[in-house]
Each structure stands twice: as structure tokens, then as C-alpha cells.
C-alpha positions as CSV (number, residue, x, y, z in Angstrom):
1,M,0.0,0.0,0.1
2,R,2.7,2.5,0.9
3,L,4.6,1.6,-2.4
4,A,1.4,2.3,-4.4
5,I,1.0,5.8,-2.7
6,I,4.7,6.5,-3.4
7,A,4.4,5.6,-7.0
8,T,1.3,7.7,-7.4
9,L,3.0,10.8,-6.0
10,V,6.0,10.3,-8.1
11,A,3.9,9.9,-11.3
12,T,1.7,12.9,-10.7
13,P,2.7,15.8,-12.9
14,A,4.0,19.0,-11.0
15,A,1.6,21.2,-12.7
16,L,-1.3,19.3,-11.2
17,V,0.1,19.7,-7.6
18,R,-1.3,22.8,-5.7
19,P,1.5,25.2,-4.6
20,Q,1.0,24.4,-1.0
21,Q,1.3,20.8,-1.6
22,R,4.5,20.9,-3.5
23,A,7.5,19.5,-1.8
24,P,9.6,22.4,-0.2
25,S,12.8,23.4,-1.8
26,L,15.9,22.9,0.1
27,A,16.1,26.6,1.0
28,T,12.4,26.6,2.2
29,W,13.1,23.4,4.4
30,W,16.3,24.9,5.8
31,G,14.4,28.0,6.8
32,R,11.7,26.1,8.5
33,A,14.1,24.0,10.3
34,A,16.0,27.0,11.6
35,A,12.7,28.7,12.7
36,Q,11.7,25.5,14.5
37,Q,15.2,25.4,16.2
38,R,14.7,29.1,17.3
39,R,11.4,28.2,18.9
40,A,12.8,25.2,20.6
41,A,15.6,27.4,22.1
42,P,14.7,28.7,25.5
43,E,13.4,32.2,26.0
44,H,15.9,34.3,27.8
45,F,15.0,36.9,30.6
46,D,17.2,39.0,32.9
47,A,15.3,37.5,35.9
48,V,12.7,34.8,36.4
49,V,10.6,34.9,39.6
50,V,9.0,31.7,40.7
51,G,5.7,32.5,42.3
52,S,3.4,35.7,42.2
53,G,3.0,36.2,45.9
54,I,3.4,39.8,47.3
55,G,7.2,39.1,47.9
56,G,7.7,37.8,44.3
57,L,5.8,40.5,42.8
58,S,7.5,43.1,44.8
59,A,10.9,41.9,43.7
60,A,9.8,41.5,40.0
61,S,8.3,45.0,39.8
62,V,11.2,46.7,41.4
63,L,13.6,45.0,39.0
64,S,11.4,45.8,36.1
65,S,11.4,49.3,37.1
66,F,15.1,49.5,36.6
67,G,15.0,48.1,33.1
68,R,15.3,44.4,33.8
69,K,13.4,42.1,31.6
70,V,11.4,40.0,34.1
71,L,9.2,36.9,33.8
72,V,7.0,35.8,36.8
73,V,5.7,32.2,36.6
74,E,2.8,31.2,38.8
75,A,1.3,27.8,39.1
76,H,-2.2,29.0,40.0
77,D,-4.7,30.5,37.7
78,H,-4.7,33.7,40.0
79,A,-1.8,36.0,40.9
80,G,-1.2,36.9,44.3
81,G,-0.1,33.8,46.2
82,C,-1.8,33.6,49.6
83,A,-3.3,37.0,49.0
84,H,-5.1,36.2,45.8
85,E,-8.8,37.0,45.3
86,Y,-11.4,35.0,43.3
87,E,-14.9,35.6,42.1
88,V,-18.0,33.4,42.4
89,D,-21.6,34.4,41.3
90,G,-20.6,38.1,41.5
91,F,-19.0,37.8,45.1
92,R,-15.4,38.7,45.2
93,F,-13.6,36.8,47.9
94,E,-10.3,37.9,49.5
95,N,-8.2,34.8,50.3
96,G,-5.5,36.4,52.5
97,P,-5.1,39.5,54.5
98,S,-7.9,41.9,55.2
99,L,-6.5,44.5,57.6
100,Y,-4.2,47.1,56.2
101,A,-2.6,50.2,57.7
102,G,0.2,52.7,56.6
103,L,-0.8,52.6,53.0
104,S,-2.9,55.7,52.4
105,P,-0.4,58.4,53.7
106,A,2.0,59.9,51.3
107,A,4.9,59.2,53.7
108,S,4.8,55.9,55.6
109,P,7.1,53.2,57.2
110,N,5.1,50.5,55.4
111,P,7.5,48.5,53.2
112,L,4.6,47.8,50.6
113,K,4.0,51.5,50.3
114,H,7.7,51.9,49.5
115,V,7.3,49.2,46.7
116,F,4.4,51.2,45.2
117,Q,6.5,54.5,45.3
118,I,9.5,52.8,43.6
119,I,7.4,51.3,40.8
120,G,5.0,54.3,40.4
121,E,1.9,52.1,40.8
122,E,-0.7,52.0,43.6
123,P,-4.3,51.3,44.3
124,S,-6.7,54.1,45.6
125,W,-7.3,53.6,49.3
126,I,-10.5,53.7,51.5
127,T,-9.9,54.7,54.9
128,Y,-11.9,53.9,58.0
129,D,-11.2,54.0,61.8
130,R,-12.2,51.0,63.8
131,W,-12.4,47.3,63.9
132,G,-14.4,44.9,66.2
133,T,-13.7,42.3,68.9
134,A,-15.9,39.6,70.4
135,F,-14.2,38.4,73.5
136,P,-15.3,36.6,76.7
137,E,-15.4,40.0,78.3
138,G,-17.7,41.5,75.7
139,T,-18.1,42.7,72.2
140,F,-16.9,46.2,71.2
141,A,-15.4,48.0,68.1
142,A,-12.4,50.0,69.2
143,A,-11.2,53.0,67.2
144,V,-7.7,52.6,66.0
145,G,-5.2,55.0,67.6
146,G,-4.4,55.3,71.3
147,E,-7.2,57.6,72.5
148,D,-10.2,55.3,72.4
149,F,-8.1,52.3,73.8
150,R,-6.8,54.4,76.6
151,E,-9.9,56.3,77.5
152,R,-12.7,53.8,76.9
153,I,-11.5,50.2,76.4
154,L,-8.9,49.9,79.1
155,P,-11.1,51.5,81.9
156,T,-14.0,49.2,80.9
157,Y,-12.2,45.9,80.4
158,G,-8.9,46.3,82.2
159,G,-8.0,46.4,85.9
160,P,-7.4,49.6,87.9
161,G,-3.8,50.0,86.8
162,A,-4.3,49.0,83.1
163,A,-4.3,52.5,81.6
164,D,-1.2,53.5,83.4
165,Q,0.6,50.2,82.4
166,F,-0.2,51.0,78.9
167,E,1.0,54.6,79.0
168,R,4.3,53.4,80.6
169,L,4.7,50.8,77.9
170,M,4.0,53.2,75.0
171,K,6.6,55.7,76.3
172,R,9.1,52.9,76.1
173,V,8.2,51.5,72.5
174,E,7.4,54.8,70.9
175,P,10.9,56.2,70.6
176,L,12.0,52.8,69.5
177,G,9.3,52.6,66.9
178,E,10.1,56.1,65.5
179,A,13.8,55.1,65.2
180,I,12.9,52.0,63.4
181,F,10.6,54.0,61.0
182,G,13.7,56.1,60.0
183,V,15.6,53.2,58.4
184,P,13.6,51.6,55.5
185,A,14.0,48.0,54.8
186,A,14.5,49.1,51.2
187,A,18.1,50.2,52.3
188,V,19.2,46.6,53.0
189,R,21.2,44.7,50.5
190,E,23.1,41.4,50.9
191,D,26.7,42.5,49.9
192,A,29.4,44.7,51.0
193,F,27.7,47.8,49.5
194,A,25.1,47.6,52.3
195,A,27.4,49.9,54.1
196,V,26.8,52.5,51.5
197,T,23.0,52.2,51.2
198,L,22.5,51.8,54.9
199,G,25.0,54.6,55.5
200,R,22.5,57.0,53.8
201,Y,20.4,56.7,57.1
202,L,23.3,56.9,59.5
203,P,21.7,59.5,61.7
204,Q,18.6,57.4,62.0
205,M,20.6,54.3,62.8
206,A,22.5,56.1,65.4
207,K,19.2,57.2,66.9
208,L,18.2,53.5,66.9
209,L,21.3,52.5,68.8
210,L,20.8,55.1,71.4
211,V,17.2,53.9,72.0
212,G,18.2,50.4,72.8
213,P,21.2,48.0,72.4
214,A,20.7,45.6,69.4
215,P,20.7,42.4,71.4
216,A,17.9,43.8,73.5
217,L,15.8,44.7,70.4
218,S,15.9,41.2,69.2
219,K,14.6,39.7,72.6
220,P,11.0,38.7,73.0
221,F,8.6,41.5,73.5
222,S,7.3,39.8,76.7
223,E,10.6,40.8,78.3
224,V,9.7,44.5,77.7
225,L,6.3,43.9,79.2
226,D,7.8,42.5,82.3
227,A,10.4,45.3,82.6
228,E,7.7,47.9,82.3
229,G,5.4,46.2,84.9
230,V,2.7,45.3,82.4
231,T,0.7,42.8,84.6
232,D,-3.0,43.6,83.8
233,P,-4.5,40.4,82.5
234,F,-6.7,42.0,80.0
235,L,-3.9,44.2,78.6
236,R,-1.5,41.2,78.4
237,N,-4.1,39.2,76.6
238,W,-4.9,42.1,74.2
239,L,-1.2,42.5,73.4
240,D,-0.9,38.8,72.9
241,M,-3.7,38.8,70.4
242,I,-2.4,41.9,68.5
243,C,1.1,40.4,68.4
244,F,-0.3,37.1,67.0
245,L,-2.4,38.9,64.4
246,L,0.3,41.0,63.1
247,Q,3.3,38.7,63.4
248,G,1.9,35.1,63.8
249,A,3.5,34.7,67.2
250,T,2.8,35.6,70.9
251,T,4.5,38.3,72.9
252,D,6.8,35.4,74.2
253,E,8.0,34.7,70.7
254,A,7.9,37.9,68.6
255,P,11.0,40.2,68.8
256,T,10.8,43.7,70.4
257,T,11.7,45.4,67.2
258,L,8.7,44.2,65.3
259,M,6.3,44.8,68.1
260,A,7.7,48.3,68.8
261,Y,7.2,49.1,65.0
262,M,3.7,47.8,64.9
263,L,2.5,49.3,68.2
264,S,3.9,52.8,67.4
265,D,2.1,52.8,64.2
266,F,-1.2,51.2,65.3
267,Y,-1.7,53.5,68.3
268,K,-0.5,56.7,66.8
269,D,-3.1,59.5,67.3
270,G,-5.0,60.2,64.1
271,V,-4.0,56.9,62.5
272,L,-6.5,55.1,60.2
273,L,-7.0,51.7,58.6
274,D,-6.8,51.3,54.9
275,F,-8.6,49.2,52.2
276,P,-7.8,48.9,48.7
277,R,-10.5,50.1,46.5
278,G,-11.4,47.1,44.4
279,G,-10.2,44.7,47.0
280,T,-7.0,42.8,47.5
281,K,-6.8,42.2,43.7
282,S,-6.1,45.9,43.3
283,I,-2.8,45.5,45.3
284,V,-1.9,42.5,43.1
285,D,-2.9,44.3,40.0
286,A,-0.8,47.4,40.8
287,L,2.4,45.1,41.4
288,I,1.5,43.3,38.1
289,R,1.3,46.6,36.3
290,G,4.7,47.5,37.8
291,V,6.1,44.4,36.0
292,T,4.4,44.5,32.6
293,K,4.5,48.3,31.8
294,H,8.2,47.9,31.4
295,G,8.0,44.8,29.2
296,G,8.0,42.1,31.8
297,E,5.4,39.3,32.0
298,V,3.4,37.4,34.4
299,R,2.4,33.9,33.3
300,L,-0.3,31.9,35.1
301,K,-1.0,28.2,35.1
302,S,2.9,27.7,34.6
303,P,4.1,25.6,37.4
304,V,7.9,25.2,37.8
305,A,9.4,21.7,37.8
306,S,12.9,22.6,38.6
307,V,15.6,25.3,38.6
308,S,18.4,25.0,35.9
309,V,22.0,25.2,36.9
310,K,24.8,25.9,34.4
311,D,28.5,26.4,35.2
312,G,27.8,26.6,39.0
313,A,25.0,29.3,38.8
314,A,21.3,29.4,38.3
315,A,20.5,29.5,34.7
316,G,16.7,29.5,34.6
317,V,13.8,27.2,35.2
318,V,12.0,24.2,33.6
319,L,8.2,24.4,33.7
320,E,6.2,21.1,34.3
321,D,5.1,21.1,30.7
322,G,8.8,20.8,29.7
323,T,9.3,24.4,28.6
324,A,12.7,25.8,29.4
325,V,13.2,29.4,30.4
326,A,16.7,30.9,30.5
327,A,17.6,33.7,32.9
328,D,20.5,35.5,34.4
329,V,18.9,35.4,37.8
330,V,16.4,33.2,39.4
331,V,14.3,34.2,42.5
332,S,12.1,31.7,44.3
333,N,9.1,33.2,46.0
334,A,8.0,29.6,47.1
335,D,8.0,28.6,50.7
336,L,11.3,27.1,52.1
337,W,10.3,23.6,51.7
338,T,8.8,23.9,48.2
339,T,12.0,25.7,47.2
340,R,14.1,22.8,48.4
341,K,12.0,20.5,46.1
342,L,12.6,22.7,43.1
343,V,16.4,22.6,43.4
344,A,16.6,19.0,44.3
345,S,17.8,18.0,40.8
346,T,20.6,20.7,40.7
347,A,23.2,18.6,42.5
348,H,24.6,21.8,43.9
349,A,25.6,20.4,47.3
350,P,26.2,23.7,49.0
351,L,22.6,24.9,48.1
352,L,21.0,21.8,49.1
353,D,22.9,21.6,52.5
354,Y,22.0,25.3,53.0
355,L,18.3,24.9,52.5
356,D,18.3,21.7,54.6
357,G,20.0,23.6,57.4
358,Q,17.5,26.4,57.2
359,A,14.6,23.9,57.3
360,A,16.1,22.1,60.3
361,R,16.2,25.3,62.5
362,V,12.8,26.9,61.8
363,T,9.4,26.1,62.8
364,R,6.5,25.6,60.2
365,C,3.5,27.8,61.1
366,E,0.3,25.8,61.0
367,S,-2.3,26.3,58.2
368,F,-5.8,27.6,57.8
369,L,-9.5,27.0,57.8
370,H,-11.3,29.4,55.5
371,L,-15.0,30.2,54.9
372,H,-16.2,32.4,52.2
373,V,-19.7,33.4,52.4
374,G,-22.1,35.5,50.1
375,I,-25.3,36.6,51.9
376,D,-28.4,38.6,51.4
377,A,-27.7,41.8,53.2
378,A,-31.4,43.0,53.5
379,G,-31.8,45.0,56.8
380,L,-28.0,45.0,57.4
381,P,-25.9,48.2,57.3
382,S,-24.2,49.2,54.0
383,E,-21.3,50.9,55.7
384,P,-19.2,50.1,58.8
385,S,-19.9,51.5,62.2
386,E,-19.1,50.8,65.8
387,A,-22.3,48.7,66.1
388,F,-21.3,46.8,62.8
389,P,-17.8,47.0,62.0
390,A,-16.1,45.7,58.6
391,Q,-13.8,43.4,60.5
392,W,-13.6,41.8,63.7
393,A,-11.7,39.2,65.8
394,A,-13.6,36.5,67.8
395,L,-12.0,34.6,70.6
396,D,-13.4,32.0,72.8
397,D,-10.9,31.2,75.6
398,W,-8.0,33.3,76.7
399,D,-6.6,30.6,78.9
400,A,-6.3,28.3,75.9
401,G,-4.0,30.9,74.2
402,V,-4.5,33.0,71.1
403,G,-2.5,30.4,69.1
404,A,-4.8,27.4,70.1
405,P,-6.5,25.6,67.1
406,R,-9.9,27.1,66.4
407,N,-9.8,29.5,69.4
408,L,-9.3,32.9,67.5
409,V,-11.2,33.7,64.2
410,L,-10.9,36.8,62.0
411,V,-13.8,37.9,60.1
412,S,-13.8,40.5,57.3
413,V,-17.0,41.9,55.5
414,A,-15.0,43.6,52.7
415,S,-18.3,44.6,50.9
416,L,-19.0,47.1,53.8
417,L,-15.8,48.9,52.7
418,D,-16.3,48.6,49.0
419,A,-19.8,47.6,47.7
420,S,-18.4,46.5,44.4
421,L,-17.1,43.3,46.0
422,A,-20.7,41.9,46.2
423,P,-23.9,42.0,44.1
424,D,-26.4,44.7,44.9
425,G,-28.1,44.0,48.2
426,C,-25.4,41.4,49.3
427,H,-22.4,41.2,51.4
428,A,-19.2,39.1,50.9
429,I,-17.7,37.7,54.1
430,H,-14.4,35.9,54.7
431,A,-13.7,34.2,58.0
432,Y,-10.6,32.4,58.9
433,V,-8.3,31.1,61.7
434,P,-4.9,32.9,61.7
435,A,-2.6,30.0,60.8
436,T,-3.5,27.8,63.8
437,E,-5.0,24.7,62.1
438,P,-2.8,21.7,62.2
439,F,-2.2,20.1,58.9
440,E,-1.7,16.7,60.7
441,D,-5.5,16.6,61.3
442,W,-6.1,16.5,57.7
443,E,-3.2,14.3,56.5
444,A,-5.1,11.1,56.3
445,F,-7.6,12.7,53.9
446,A,-4.6,13.8,51.7
447,E,-2.9,10.4,51.8
448,S,-6.2,8.6,50.8
449,G,-7.0,11.2,48.0
450,G,-10.3,11.8,49.8
451,Y,-10.8,15.3,48.7
452,Q,-14.2,14.3,47.4
453,S,-15.1,11.7,50.0
454,R,-18.1,12.1,52.1
455,A,-16.0,11.8,55.2
456,Y,-13.9,14.8,54.1
457,R,-16.8,16.9,53.4
458,A,-18.3,16.2,56.7
459,A,-15.0,16.9,58.5
460,K,-14.7,20.2,56.8
461,E,-18.2,21.3,57.5
462,E,-17.7,20.3,61.3
463,A,-14.3,22.2,61.3
464,V,-15.7,25.5,59.9
465,D,-18.6,25.7,62.4
466,V,-16.3,27.7,64.5
467,L,-16.1,30.2,61.7
468,W,-19.8,30.3,61.4
469,K,-20.1,31.1,65.1
470,A,-17.5,33.9,64.8
471,I,-19.6,35.5,62.1
472,E,-22.8,35.1,64.1
473,R,-21.2,37.2,66.8
474,Y,-22.3,40.1,64.7
475,I,-24.7,38.7,62.3
476,P,-26.8,36.3,64.4
477,D,-28.9,35.1,61.4
478,V,-26.1,34.6,58.8
479,R,-26.9,31.0,58.1
480,D,-30.5,32.0,57.1
481,R,-29.1,34.6,54.6
482,V,-26.6,32.3,52.8
483,K,-26.4,32.5,48.9
484,I,-23.1,30.8,48.6
485,A,-20.8,29.2,51.2
486,L,-17.4,27.9,50.4
487,P,-15.4,26.3,53.1
488,A,-11.8,25.4,52.9
489,T,-9.1,23.5,54.9
490,P,-5.3,23.1,55.0
491,L,-5.7,20.7,52.1
492,T,-7.3,23.5,50.0
493,H,-4.5,25.9,51.0
494,R,-1.9,23.3,49.9
495,R,-3.7,22.5,46.7
496,F,-4.3,26.0,45.3
497,N,-1.4,27.9,46.8
498,R,1.1,25.1,46.5
499,R,2.1,25.6,50.3
500,D,4.1,22.7,51.7
501,R,1.8,21.0,54.2
502,G,-0.5,24.0,53.9
503,T,1.9,26.0,56.0
504,Y,1.6,29.8,56.4
505,G,5.5,30.0,56.4
506,A,8.5,29.8,58.6
507,Y,9.2,31.5,61.9
508,L,11.9,31.5,64.5
509,P,10.9,32.6,68.1
510,A,12.8,35.6,69.3
511,S,14.0,33.6,72.2
512,T,16.5,31.9,69.8
513,G,18.2,35.3,69.1
514,E,18.3,34.2,65.4
515,Q,16.8,35.7,62.1
516,L,15.2,33.7,59.2
517,M,17.4,33.2,56.3
518,G,18.4,36.0,54.0
519,H,17.9,36.2,50.2
520,A,21.1,35.4,48.6
521,T,22.0,31.7,48.6
522,P,25.2,29.6,48.1
523,L,24.2,29.2,44.4
524,D,25.3,32.0,42.4
525,N,22.4,34.1,40.8
526,F,19.8,32.2,42.8
527,Y,17.8,34.3,45.4
528,V,14.8,33.5,47.8
529,C,12.1,35.9,49.1
530,G,8.7,35.7,50.8
531,D,7.5,34.4,54.1
532,S,10.3,32.0,54.7
533,T,12.9,34.7,54.6
534,F,13.9,37.9,56.5
535,P,12.0,39.9,57.9
536,G,9.2,37.4,58.2
537,I,5.4,36.8,57.9
538,G,2.8,39.3,56.9
539,M,2.3,41.5,53.8
540,P,4.7,44.3,55.0
541,A,7.3,41.7,55.8
542,V,7.2,39.8,52.4
543,A,7.1,43.2,50.5
544,A,10.3,44.1,52.4
545,S,11.9,40.9,51.4
546,G,11.0,41.4,47.8
547,M,12.6,44.9,47.9
548,I,15.7,43.4,49.6
549,T,16.1,40.8,47.0
550,A,15.7,43.3,44.1
551,A,18.2,45.7,45.8
552,S,20.7,42.8,46.3
553,I,20.4,42.2,42.4
554,L,20.6,45.9,41.3
555,S,23.8,47.7,41.2
556,P,24.6,50.0,44.2
557,R,24.0,53.0,42.0
558,E,20.6,51.7,41.0
559,H,19.9,51.0,44.5
560,W,20.6,54.5,45.6
561,A,18.3,55.7,43.0
562,M,15.6,53.3,44.2
563,L,15.9,54.9,47.6
564,D,15.4,58.3,46.2
565,R,11.8,57.3,45.1
566,I,10.8,56.6,48.6
567,K,9.1,59.4,50.7
568,N,10.3,59.1,54.2
């Protein structure tokens, strides 16, 4: 049969063959082969960033703003990492942080604000002045800033000396906070030229050293509380909660520097809370614009299989579909343990030993329970107030500890701040535990592949009942109003965000006196950023880590110009 077909083709006169059917000439064939070879050759970028979390996007957008051709590759179909947002039936649900501050002022110590100033892109901000709490002592919505807390909350819920203890504490931490504000994280780089960029802020650094010796600043914040005689149970509990919400650790574990920074900012008179108009996606979109407006690119649904190494240096990445991307620099925004998997095939022993050593000395934060709810808002307020705040914390038992599983829940009704986040006459609600849900409790379902099993669905519904109850503290009939309800567990967090064991990230208790790993690694041209790196967990911290990573890649001259863009 094959011979017959060949004979027929040979016997067919050339004049009867359509042009597109004719056998290509040698020159045409050669040109097509060359074009195919070019397509098969890896694309080349100045930098490839693995992961589109806030840290990765911060690094990518800053590098792009200084002329680097940057590619961000993201496994998920939404950018933003743990801060991504998604839409269902007109409800836009935030999947990460819901409480922002220090972003609306023109000058601010917030590192994310500094990223926006560097890249020239930023959301518009909605401001408001209070958030709610539902504690065993009662339910109230305190105004941010020191006045309401000193004059109303402490006299009502604290003991006789609580207000005086708070005043004494703030007199200790405010000078420290102000000194810290003067030295932006953006000034840090991980080479000898750090002396130049940090030297720009020498007066502020001298002030910081005068406020307190460096070893004391890294000690647990509880030591400051003890030294200042803060003994009131309500005040100690309150500070533990604030510390846990902002830093993912209690006052026994969080360093004094970070808490001084946060308290000085949070209890400053006249301070306001911020919310991005259009929701969390507006933050992510602004960072993406910072990448793409200079010719960079963000590719979704592009999971990375491995990091490429050539001549002892990072040389790009290989995607799971086999696509190779070449780059002068590779930045991993994945968590520590996932990064270790991405480099497992590099055979670069110093890097593997380094990452293994880092993993051995840190603790994994626990994971999340989430509940996204769209409700009928008939009869409910359309704007936040003291009686009906946009966010609140609900805690069942102080004695159990703020970090106990399912004890502390955060609730955000983002549509109270921006009505566009829900259909007309509705509210979008996000309730979650702040990284306190053990992955071990869900591991059996993961191993059995039981995501769709009846047992897993039942366990999920039982687990998120604590989230429903937290919402009911301000909306008692919420379950009767439901239009859509989407519960999620650590398995969901691991699946969609590719978080190792669903973790929130890595942390080191301040009692160790150590820091999380930096951003440069033993493999040349390979950097890490995000919540497993210095300075830690939370949106300001990961934005800072992205800036530090970008600064370490840029030349000192470019880094200096980067600092010129920040409004101190």
C-alpha cells in the first residue's frame, strides 16, 4: 500500500500539484528547520521569579522598574499567592489579609507603600477608623489609635492600673518605633555595598542604637512587658492577640523590634486603617502593572518543575510542561520546603545543604480554615460603624491561648468598605483562623486522596462551624441569609497555593536570638524571598523581602536611585 502511494505521488505531474502541496525546496526546508530550532531554544530573561506572591511581585516589579526584563511564573490561575482573590456569582472573595494600615499616607514606614512608590503604581485607598472584637469580656469595636483604647476600652475591660501600664509601655516603645521608621527595609542589600546604602540613614541608625542596644531589640517582646510592669491580665491578653495577628507569634516569641514598630504605628493618634478600592486584587494588579509596563510578563498556570543550573550558577527554570526558560537570575518566592524540592535535581551540594540547614532550624507555622460566604444583606448596614464593623476578631478562651487551634477567628466583611465586591443588596464575608489549624488533622484525607469523599466533606463542615459562630457574633442570622458558602481546609490551602503541608510560612521564636534566612544563597544568581525569609510573615514583611532581594540584584547606583523614590 505504501509503495502504491509513493508511486502515485512520483507519477503525478508537477503542474497538477497545488502550490501548498509541493515538496519544499531545500532553502525553504532549511528556513523552516531554523525557525523551529529558534522556537525550541529557551526564551531568555534577565530574571525569572517563581511565584506571584506579594514578595515575588515586589521583587519583580522593582527589578522591572530598573530596566530588567522579568518573567513571573505562577502555578495558580490567579496571581497573588496567599493574597489572591477570586470571584463566584458576583461575590469577590479575598483569600488572604484583610487588615491594612500605613498605605494611604504619602509618607509611611510600610514597606509595601515603598514598593508602590518605587514602581510608580498603587491602588486608591478607602480609609476607616475601627475594627471589632468579640471576647469573653464583651463585644466592642475600638477605634484605632491610642485615645479610644486608653480612655474607653482599658477602663471598661482592664483592671485599675491597666491604663497607666499601657502609658508606661508606649513611652518605652514609641521612641524605638520612631527610630525604626527612619531606616527603611529598602536600604538593606546582601553584599558589602550595604554599608553604602544603609550609610545614607546613618543619623537614624545612630538614633536606633541610642534607644536600645541591638541584642535587647531582638529579645521577646514579653521581656519589655515584664520590665515595664505590664501585669494587667486583659492588657497582656490584648497585646498577645495583637502580636499574633500582626506577626503570627505571641509576645513570648515575637521580637521587640517588630512589636515596637507595629504598636507605634497602630496606636499613633490620628491613624486610620486602609482598604484597597477594588479589594485585595487591586494590590496584586498594581504590582503586576509594575512588571508589565516595562516589558515584563506574568504567566499564570505555569508551574515550575525545577531550577536549571549551568556552570555553577542558576540559569533559569524548567516548567512542568517541559518548557525551558533561561535567565541570568532566578528568584524563588515559594516557601522554604517547596523551594528545596525545586532545586533537588541541581546537584549543587552547598545549596542543598544550606536549605536543609534552614529547614532544620525553623518552625513551620500551622495552616488555615477558611469560610467564604455570600449573603443577602437585607436589613444590614451598608457602611461600617461601631455597632457593625467591617472586621472583627472573635476569641473563645484566653486561657487556651491565642494560638490554640480554632480559638481565634478573624472575620472581614469587605463589601462594607467597597460595595463593588458583592452583588447589589449582598455582602461578601471571609472568616478564617490565623494560621492555627494543624495540617496533621487533615493528613489522612490527603494520603487517601479523599478530597471528594463524604468523610472529608463532613469533617470540613464540622471544622468550619467555629467560623460560622464567629460571624454570628455580629450577624446572628447569617446562616439564614446564605446565597453561597465555600469552606476550605489546609488541604485546600496546599492544593491551590502549593504551600508545603499548607503552611503559612516559617518562623523563629525571638528567644532563639536568630533571624530567618536571607535572600542570597550559596548558588550564584539564585535568590529567595517571601515568608520563609527575613524579615518574616505578613504583607509588609514579604514586601520588604522582595525589595531587599531586588536591591541585592541591582547595582549600588541603581539601589541608591531606588531609595530616592521613597518618601520618608
